[in-house]
N, CA, C and O atoms as a MOPAC input file, in Angstrom:
PM7 MOZYME 1SCF
protein

 N    -15.51100 1   -11.80300 1    33.30000 1
 C    -14.63300 1   -11.18300 1    32.23300 1
 C    -15.92200 1   -11.30500 1    31.06400 1
 O    -16.83200 1   -12.12600 1    30.95000 1
 N    -15.57100 1   -10.17700 1    30.32200 1
 C    -16.83500 1    -9.42900 1    29.17700 1
 C    -15.66900 1   -10.34200 1    28.08800 1
 O    -14.50600 1   -10.73100 1    28.19900 1
 N    -16.87900 1   -10.41100 1    26.88800 1
 C    -16.20000 1   -10.95600 1    25.89300 1
 C    -16.75800 1   -10.17200 1    24.52200 1
 O    -17.98100 1   -10.14400 1    24.38000 1
 N    -16.00200 1    -9.59800 1    23.60600 1
 C    -15.79800 1    -8.45200 1    22.96500 1
 C    -16.30900 1    -9.15800 1    21.55400 1
 O    -16.40000 1   -10.37900 1    21.42600 1
 N    -16.50300 1    -8.57400 1    20.92200 1
 C    -16.90900 1    -8.77700 1    19.22500 1
 C    -15.57000 1    -8.40600 1    18.88100 1
 O    -15.10700 1    -7.32500 1    19.24300 1
 N    -14.57000 1    -9.67200 1    17.84700 1
 C    -13.59300 1    -9.32000 1    17.82500 1
 C    -13.63100 1    -8.01400 1    16.26000 1
 O    -12.69400 1    -7.89800 1    15.47000 1
 N    -14.47100 1    -7.50000 1    16.21500 1
 C    -14.45200 1    -6.49100 1    15.34800 1
 C    -14.03900 1    -5.20800 1    16.19600 1
 O    -13.12700 1    -4.49900 1    15.77100 1
 N    -14.63800 1    -4.92100 1    17.28900 1
 C    -14.05100 1    -4.41400 1    18.44700 1
 C    -12.32300 1    -4.05700 1    18.79700 1
 O    -11.47600 1    -3.16500 1    18.83800 1
 N    -12.61300 1    -5.69100 1    19.02500 1
 C    -10.81600 1    -5.97500 1    19.32200 1
 C     -9.75400 1    -5.44600 1    18.77100 1
 O     -8.66800 1    -5.01800 1    19.16300 1
 N    -10.68500 1    -5.65300 1    17.08100 1
 C     -9.26900 1    -5.54600 1    15.75000 1
 C     -9.36500 1    -4.25100 1    15.85300 1
 O     -8.23900 1    -3.75500 1    15.85100 1
 N    -10.53800 1    -3.16000 1    15.97900 1
 C    -10.19000 1    -1.67000 1    15.71300 1
 C     -9.91500 1    -0.92500 1    17.30000 1
 O     -9.65900 1     0.27600 1    17.22200 1
 N     -9.93100 1    -1.26900 1    18.13000 1
 C     -8.72100 1    -1.08900 1    19.13200 1
 C     -7.47400 1    -1.66500 1    19.28700 1
 O     -6.61800 1    -1.23000 1    20.05800 1
 N     -7.36100 1    -2.54300 1    18.64200 1
 C     -5.82200 1    -2.91100 1    18.39300 1
 C     -5.23900 1    -2.26500 1    17.17300 1
 O     -4.01100 1    -2.24100 1    17.08300 1
 N     -6.04700 1    -1.68300 1    16.12500 1
 C     -5.57900 1    -1.11400 1    15.17200 1
 C     -5.61000 1     0.35400 1    15.67200 1
 O     -4.80500 1     0.87200 1    14.89700 1
 N     -5.86500 1     0.93400 1    16.15300 1
 C     -5.81100 1     2.41800 1    17.15500 1
 C     -4.83400 1     1.92700 1    17.82500 1
 O     -3.98400 1     2.70900 1    17.39800 1
 N     -4.22200 1     1.21300 1    18.58300 1
 C     -3.01800 1     1.48400 1    19.20500 1
 C     -1.57300 1     0.92500 1    18.46300 1
 O     -0.41300 1     1.25600 1    18.70900 1
 N     -2.01600 1     0.10700 1    17.62200 1
 C     -1.02000 1     0.24200 1    16.63000 1
 C     -0.91200 1     1.41400 1    15.86800 1
 O      0.21900 1     1.89700 1    15.90400 1
 N     -1.50000 1     1.85200 1    15.38100 1
 C     -1.41900 1     2.89500 1    14.84100 1
 C     -0.67200 1     4.18100 1    15.58300 1
 O     -0.17300 1     5.07200 1    14.89600 1
 N     -0.63200 1     4.21200 1    16.95400 1
 C     -1.00400 1     5.19700 1    17.61000 1
 C      0.75600 1     5.41500 1    17.86100 1
 O      1.34900 1     6.48800 1    17.75000 1
 N      1.50200 1     3.79200 1    18.30400 1
 C      2.66400 1     3.37900 1    18.68500 1
 C      3.28400 1     3.54700 1    16.90100 1
 O      4.39000 1     4.08800 1    16.88400 1
 N      2.75300 1     3.17900 1    15.50900 1
 C      3.46700 1     3.89000 1    14.89500 1
 C      3.77400 1     5.29400 1    14.57900 1
 O      4.76900 1     5.66900 1    13.95800 1
 N      2.97600 1     5.93100 1    14.98600 1
 C      2.87500 1     7.75900 1    14.72000 1
 C      4.24600 1     7.67400 1    15.83900 1
 O      5.33100 1     8.14400 1    15.49500 1
 N      4.06500 1     7.05800 1    17.12300 1
 C      5.19400 1     7.98700 1    18.05900 1
 C      6.71100 1     7.43200 1    17.03500 1
 O      7.58800 1     8.15700 1    16.56500 1
 N      6.59100 1     6.07000 1    16.95200 1
 C      7.74400 1     5.62000 1    15.92600 1
 C      8.09200 1     6.20300 1    14.67400 1
 O      8.95100 1     5.75400 1    13.91500 1
 N      7.38100 1     7.24300 1    14.47900 1
 C      7.83900 1     7.73600 1    12.87900 1
 C      8.27300 1     8.74900 1    13.48600 1
 O      9.33300 1     9.21800 1    13.07300 1
 N      7.44400 1     9.55000 1    14.91100 1
 C      8.36300 1    11.33700 1    15.26400 1
 C      9.79700 1    10.59100 1    15.91000 1
 O     10.90800 1    11.01300 1    15.59000 1
 N      9.67600 1     9.82100 1    16.54000 1
 C     11.29000 1     9.64000 1    17.02300 1
 C     12.24500 1     9.48500 1    15.80500 1
 O     13.27900 1    10.13600 1    15.65800 1
 N     11.78300 1     8.56400 1    14.97000 1
 C     12.85300 1     8.30500 1    13.63900 1
 C     13.19100 1     9.84300 1    13.28800 1
 O     14.30700 1    10.35000 1    13.39700 1
 N     11.99300 1    10.50200 1    12.83700 1
 C     12.32500 1    11.48800 1    12.07200 1
 C     13.56900 1    12.31300 1    12.95600 1
 O     14.63400 1    12.44900 1    12.35400 1
 N     13.48200 1    12.80900 1    14.21500 1
 C     14.09600 1    13.10500 1    14.97900 1
 C     15.48800 1    12.41600 1    15.24400 1
 O     16.38500 1    13.23200 1    15.45700 1
 N     15.77200 1    11.41700 1    15.26800 1
 C     16.70400 1    10.49800 1    15.08200 1
 C     17.77400 1    10.99100 1    13.92000 1
 O     18.98700 1    11.00400 1    14.13100 1
 N     17.24000 1    11.35100 1    12.80300 1
 C     17.69000 1    11.55800 1    11.36900 1
 C     18.03500 1    12.61800 1    11.22200 1
 O     19.09500 1    12.87500 1    10.65300 1
 N     17.06200 1    13.71600 1    11.79800 1
 C     17.37000 1    15.25000 1    11.77300 1
 C     18.52100 1    15.33900 1    12.46200 1
 O     19.34000 1    16.09200 1    11.93600 1
 N     18.98200 1    14.63200 1    13.83000 1
 C     19.81500 1    14.68100 1    14.25900 1
 C     21.21000 1    14.35400 1    14.26500 1
 O     22.04600 1    14.65500 1    15.11700 1
 N     21.40100 1    13.50400 1    12.89200 1
 C     22.39100 1    12.44100 1    12.29300 1
 C     22.77300 1    12.46600 1    11.36900 1
 O     23.44100 1    11.51500 1    10.96400 1
 N     22.47400 1    13.85300 1    10.38900 1
 C     22.56500 1    14.37200 1     9.57400 1
 C     23.55200 1    13.61200 1     8.16100 1
 O     23.26700 1    13.35800 1     6.99100 1
 N     24.68300 1    13.45400 1     8.92400 1
 C     25.65200 1    13.19000 1     8.23800 1
 C     25.85100 1    11.63300 1     7.90200 1
 O     26.18200 1    11.13600 1     6.82600 1
 N     25.49700 1    10.87500 1     9.36700 1
 C     24.99600 1     9.18000 1     9.07000 1
 C     24.12100 1     8.77800 1     8.44000 1
 O     24.02600 1     7.66100 1     7.93200 1
 N     23.21200 1     9.84700 1     8.39400 1
 C     21.66500 1     9.52900 1     7.23300 1
 C     21.95500 1     9.19600 1     5.91000 1
 O     21.66200 1     8.22300 1     5.21500 1
 N     22.93500 1    10.76300 1     5.60600 1
 C     23.64600 1    10.42300 1     4.09200 1
 C     24.22300 1     9.30000 1     3.67100 1
 O     23.83800 1     8.62900 1     2.71300 1
 N     25.67600 1     8.94100 1     4.76700 1
 C     25.84100 1     8.01900 1     4.45000 1
 C     24.75800 1     6.47900 1     4.61700 1
 O     25.14700 1     5.50800 1     3.96700 1
 N     23.96400 1     6.37100 1     5.13500 1
 C     23.04700 1     5.21500 1     5.31900 1
 C     22.62200 1     5.53800 1     4.07300 1
 O     22.47000 1     4.58000 1     3.31500 1
 N     22.43500 1     6.39900 1     3.73600 1
 C     20.85100 1     6.69100 1     2.27300 1
 C     22.04200 1     6.01000 1     0.89400 1
 O     21.67000 1     5.14400 1     0.10200 1
 N     22.92800 1     6.39800 1     0.88300 1
 C     24.31000 1     5.96500 1    -0.00300 1
 C     24.30900 1     3.97100 1     0.11400 1
 O     24.12600 1     3.08100 1    -0.71600 1
 N     24.55700 1     3.99000 1     1.31700 1
 C     24.67500 1     2.47200 1     1.19800 1
 C     23.23700 1     1.83400 1     0.75900 1
 O     23.30200 1     0.84600 1     0.02900 1
 N     21.86200 1     2.33700 1     1.16000 1
 C     21.03500 1     1.82600 1     1.08300 1
 C     20.48100 1     1.77000 1    -0.36100 1
 O     19.71100 1     0.85500 1    -0.65200 1
 N     20.86000 1     2.77800 1    -1.36100 1
 C     20.10300 1     2.67800 1    -2.66700 1
 C     20.69400 1     1.80900 1    -3.57000 1
 O     20.01100 1     1.73800 1    -4.59200 1
 N     21.71000 1     1.10500 1    -3.60400 1
 C     21.76000 1     0.00600 1    -4.55200 1
 C     20.98200 1    -1.02300 1    -4.13700 1
 O     20.10500 1    -1.37100 1    -4.92800 1
 N     21.08900 1    -1.73300 1    -2.87400 1
 C     19.73200 1    -2.78100 1    -2.17300 1
 C     18.83800 1    -2.46900 1    -2.90000 1
 O     18.50400 1    -3.07600 1    -3.91700 1
 N     18.19600 1    -1.17500 1    -2.31700 1
 C     16.76000 1    -0.78900 1    -2.51300 1
 C     16.83600 1    -0.88300 1    -4.40100 1
 O     15.94700 1    -1.52500 1    -4.96000 1
 N     17.69200 1    -0.35700 1    -5.06600 1
 C     17.49000 1    -0.61300 1    -6.37100 1
 C     17.10200 1    -1.71200 1    -7.11200 1
 O     16.21700 1    -1.70400 1    -7.96800 1
 N     17.88600 1    -2.82000 1    -6.71800 1
 C     17.83500 1    -4.25300 1    -7.01600 1
 C     16.56800 1    -5.06500 1    -6.62800 1
 O     16.53800 1    -6.07000 1    -7.33800 1
 N     15.94300 1    -5.03900 1    -6.12500 1
 C     14.21900 1    -5.36500 1    -5.44900 1
 C     13.52600 1    -5.27000 1    -6.89500 1
 O     12.92500 1    -6.26800 1    -7.29100 1
 N     13.56600 1    -4.36200 1    -7.53600 1
 C     12.87600 1    -4.19100 1    -9.00300 1
 C     11.40800 1    -4.05300 1    -8.29800 1
 O     10.87100 1    -5.15900 1    -8.35900 1
 N     10.91500 1    -3.49900 1    -7.92200 1
 C      9.87000 1    -3.24000 1    -7.17900 1
 C      8.96200 1    -2.05200 1    -7.06500 1
 O      9.10100 1    -1.32200 1    -6.08400 1
 N      7.82100 1    -1.71300 1    -8.18600 1
 C      7.06400 1    -0.61300 1    -8.32300 1
 C      6.26100 1    -0.24200 1    -6.82300 1
 O      5.41200 1    -1.05300 1    -6.45100 1
 N      6.44600 1     0.60600 1    -6.22800 1
 C      5.69500 1     1.02000 1    -4.72500 1
 C      6.60200 1     1.32200 1    -3.34600 1
 O      7.81700 1     1.12400 1    -3.35000 1
 N      6.19800 1     1.60500 1    -2.67800 1
 C      7.23700 1     1.77600 1    -1.52200 1
 C      7.47300 1     0.47100 1    -0.76700 1
 O      6.78700 1    -0.54600 1    -0.87300 1
 N      8.50400 1     0.64000 1    -0.01600 1
 C      8.75800 1    -0.50600 1     1.11200 1
 C      7.85000 1    -1.10300 1     1.78400 1
 O      7.53900 1    -2.29400 1     1.77900 1
 N      7.28400 1     0.06500 1     2.57000 1
 C      5.86200 1    -0.14100 1     3.25000 1
 C      5.23300 1    -0.56500 1     2.82000 1
 O      4.76600 1    -1.58700 1     3.32300 1
 N      4.80700 1    -0.13200 1     1.69300 1
 C      3.91900 1    -1.88000 1     0.91700 1
 C      4.53400 1    -3.29400 1     0.52700 1
 O      3.82300 1    -4.28800 1     0.67400 1
 N      5.69300 1    -3.40900 1     0.08800 1
 C      6.14500 1    -4.38700 1    -0.34800 1
 C      6.11200 1    -5.32600 1     1.18800 1
 O      5.55700 1    -6.39800 1     1.43100 1
 N      6.93800 1    -4.43800 1     2.05600 1
 C      6.50100 1    -5.32800 1     3.69200 1
 C      5.41100 1    -5.10900 1     4.15100 1
 O      5.48700 1    -4.83200 1     5.34800 1
 N      4.35900 1    -5.10100 1     3.73700 1
 C      3.04700 1    -5.22200 1     4.67600 1
 C      2.50100 1    -6.21800 1     4.60300 1
 O      2.49100 1    -6.76000 1     3.49800 1
 N      1.85700 1    -6.84000 1     5.67900 1
 C      1.52900 1    -7.82200 1     5.72400 1
 C      0.13800 1    -8.47200 1     4.67500 1
 O     -0.27600 1    -9.61200 1     4.46500 1
 N     -0.23100 1    -7.26800 1     4.24900 1
 C     -1.63300 1    -7.62400 1     2.73400 1
 C     -1.56600 1    -7.81300 1     1.83800 1
 O     -2.49600 1    -8.03200 1     1.06100 1
 N      0.42800 1    -7.78400 1     1.45200 1
 C      1.14300 1    -8.08200 1     0.66100 1
 C      1.97900 1    -9.23300 1     0.49000 1
 O      2.41700 1    -9.61700 1    -0.59400 1
 N      2.15400 1    -9.69300 1     1.45200 1
 C      2.40200 1   -11.17200 1     1.94700 1
 C      4.03700 1   -10.95400 1     2.41000 1
 O      4.68300 1   -12.00100 1     2.36200 1
 N      4.62500 1   -10.01800 1     2.75200 1
 C      5.84000 1    -9.36800 1     3.02800 1
 C      6.19300 1   -10.80200 1     4.15400 1
 O      6.95600 1   -11.72500 1     3.86800 1
 N      5.39800 1   -10.65900 1     5.47700 1
 C      5.83400 1   -11.43400 1     6.46300 1
 C      5.53400 1   -12.48600 1     5.99600 1
 O      5.69100 1   -13.19200 1     6.99200 1
 N      5.01000 1   -13.57000 1     4.72700 1
 C      5.31800 1   -14.67000 1     4.17600 1
 C      6.83600 1   -14.84600 1     3.34600 1
 O      7.22900 1   -15.96100 1     3.00500 1
 N      7.45100 1   -13.86500 1     3.13300 1
 C      8.56900 1   -13.77000 1     2.19600 1
 C      9.89100 1   -13.71000 1     3.32800 1
 O     11.09500 1   -13.72400 1     3.07200 1
 N      9.30600 1   -13.64900 1     4.46400 1
 C     10.64800 1   -13.72200 1     5.67200 1
 C     11.03400 1   -12.75800 1     6.03500 1
 O     11.84300 1   -12.88100 1     6.95400 1
 N     10.76900 1   -11.50400 1     5.64600 1
 C     10.77200 1    -9.88600 1     5.87000 1
 C     10.85300 1   -10.09300 1     7.53200 1
 O      9.77100 1   -10.23600 1     8.10100 1
 N     12.16900 1   -10.12000 1     8.40900 1
 C     12.14200 1    -9.88200 1     9.54800 1
 C     11.91700 1    -8.29900 1    10.03400 1
 O     11.71000 1    -7.37800 1     9.24400 1
 N     12.01500 1    -8.13300 1    11.78800 1
 C     12.09400 1    -6.89300 1    12.20900 1
 C     13.04800 1    -5.28000 1    11.48000 1
 O     12.81200 1    -4.14500 1    11.06600 1
 N     14.04000 1    -6.10700 1    11.69200 1
 C     15.02500 1    -5.82000 1    10.68300 1
 C     14.85400 1    -4.85900 1     9.45200 1
 O     15.17500 1    -3.67100 1     9.45400 1
 N     14.30000 1    -5.55000 1     8.39500 1
 C     14.15400 1    -5.51600 1     7.44400 1
 C     12.92100 1    -4.12300 1     7.66100 1
 O     13.29500 1    -3.14200 1     7.01900 1
 N     11.82800 1    -3.92700 1     8.28000 1
 C     10.78200 1    -3.04700 1     8.11800 1
 C     11.47200 1    -2.14300 1     9.09200 1
 O     11.26800 1    -1.03900 1     8.58700 1
 N     12.29000 1    -1.90800 1    10.37900 1
 C     13.04300 1    -1.05400 1    10.36200 1
 C     13.49600 1    -0.12000 1     9.57100 1
 O     13.21700 1     1.07400 1     9.45400 1
 N     14.62500 1    -1.19000 1     8.76200 1
 C     15.08200 1    -0.20400 1     7.63400 1
 C     14.11100 1     0.08600 1     6.53100 1
 O     14.74200 1     0.73400 1     5.69600 1
 N     13.15300 1    -0.04500 1     6.21800 1
 C     12.63400 1     0.55800 1     5.19700 1
 C     11.61000 1     1.81000 1     5.71300 1
 O     11.25800 1     2.77400 1     5.03400 1
 N     11.23000 1     1.50100 1     7.15200 1
 C     10.79100 1     3.15900 1     7.48000 1
 C     12.22600 1     3.64100 1     7.44200 1
 O     12.55000 1     4.26600 1     6.43300 1
 N     13.12200 1     3.45100 1     8.37000 1
 C     14.07800 1     4.43500 1     8.29400 1
 C     14.99600 1     4.96100 1     6.96400 1
 O     15.84800 1     5.84900 1     7.00300 1
 N     14.57600 1     4.14900 1     5.74800 1
 C     14.73000 1     4.58100 1     4.61500 1
 C     13.60700 1     5.38100 1     4.41900 1
 O     14.04800 1     6.53000 1     4.38100 1
 N     12.26900 1     5.41000 1     4.25800 1
 C     11.63600 1     6.42400 1     3.97300 1
 C     12.02200 1     7.87300 1     4.45700 1
 O     12.07800 1     8.84300 1     3.70100 1
 N     12.29100 1     7.90400 1     5.85800 1
 C     12.17900 1     9.01100 1     6.72500 1
 C     13.29500 1     9.66300 1     6.23400 1
 O     13.40100 1    10.88100 1     6.09200 1
 N     14.59300 1     8.35100 1     5.83400 1
 C     15.82000 1     9.57400 1     5.24500 1
 C     15.58600 1    10.46600 1     3.80000 1
 O     16.19000 1    11.46600 1     3.41200 1
 N     14.48200 1     9.71300 1     3.16800 1
 C     14.30200 1     9.96300 1     1.89400 1
 C     13.45600 1    11.10400 1     2.09900 1
 O     13.72100 1    12.07300 1     1.38800 1
 N     12.55800 1    11.21000 1     2.85400 1
 C     11.64100 1    12.21800 1     3.41900 1
 C     12.33400 1    13.95700 1     3.60900 1
 O     11.98600 1    15.09900 1     3.31100 1
 N     13.30200 1    13.39200 1     4.17600 1
 C     14.25900 1    14.00800 1     5.21900 1
 C     15.25900 1    14.66000 1     3.76400 1
 O     15.09900 1    15.81600 1     3.37300 1
 N     16.30300 1    13.65500 1     3.08000 1
 C     16.58100 1    14.37900 1     1.95000 1
 C     16.39000 1    15.22500 1     0.74600 1
 O     17.09400 1    15.76500 1    -0.10700 1
 N     14.37700 1    15.03500 1     1.22400 1
 C     14.02200 1    15.98500 1    -0.42300 1
 C     13.65900 1    17.16800 1     0.01300 1
 O     13.56700 1    18.12400 1    -0.75800 1
 N     13.29000 1    17.29500 1     1.89600 1
 C     12.86700 1    18.34100 1     2.15900 1
 C     14.04400 1    19.42500 1     2.08700 1
 O     13.83300 1    20.61900 1     1.87800 1
 N     15.54500 1    18.75400 1     2.32400 1
 C     16.53600 1    19.64200 1     2.81800 1
 C     16.86500 1    20.13900 1     1.42200 1
 O     17.73400 1    20.99600 1     1.26000 1

């Protein structure tokens, strides 16, 4: 068994995660584009809680590990919500 330096493992993991992230964002974009009515309804429901966060920045930044998001108890559901919300906002702006 080969022992790789941690930096190489981290770089490989980062590449893997980013490729999955890219695939996920592509998938969510397609999903939002296919359900426009539901997307508008979801956006309206999410505006109030998002506005109550009193945070200047994106939900991606807020929920990121670097910002202590994991320590705040944000689960996978909130992260998926944040990603979906950002895609929805982009879709609404483009339309």
